[in-house]
N, C-alpha and C positions, 0 to 999 in steps of 0.2 A: 573141359576147356580151361586152359591156363589163364590166370588173372593177369591183366596188363598192369604194369607199374605206372603210377601217376604221381608226379611231384606237385605239391601245393605249396607255393611260397607266399608268405604273408608278412605284413609289417613294413618296416623300412624307415629311412630317414626322410620323412615327408610330412607335410601338414595333413595328408590324407591317411595317416597311420591308423586311426580308429575306423575309418571306412574300410581299409584293407582287412582289418580283423573281422568286421561284420560280414564282409564278402566271403572271407575264408570260412567262417562259421556256417554261413548259408550253404555254400557248396558242400562242405563236409557233412552237413546234416541231411543233405538230399542225394548225395551220390550213392550209386549202387555198390555197396562194399563187398557184395558177393562176386562182382564182376571186376573190381579194381583193387589192387594192393596199393595203399596210400603211403606216401613218404611226405611227412610234413616238415617244412623248413621255415622257421621263424627268423625274422630280422628285427633286432631291437631298434629303438629310436636312435641309438648311438651308432648303428651300422654293424653290430656283431651278428653273425649268422650262427644258427644252431639247429640241430635236429630236434623237433618238438615231439615229445612223447607223453604230454599231459592230457588232461581232460578237455573236451571240446568246450565245455562251459567256461573254462579259464580263458580261452581265446575270446569268446563272446564278451566276457566281463572284463577283459584286460587285467586279469589278476595274475599273481605269481604262478609259475608253472614248473613242471619238471622239464628241464632243458636236456 
């Protein structure tokens, strides 16, 4: 069976920025990675979009990541 591609978008110009990071971390920690091919897209507080390729812990901790 071919994996379905799923995009996870997190962050953004919002007072809920930290909540978005926590939610993304929770989804990414629990999703079946054998069934889905994930594409992670982060949005900075300034509104810049980037493909995220860093560690999941960096999302959880809101630390510098590999963009």
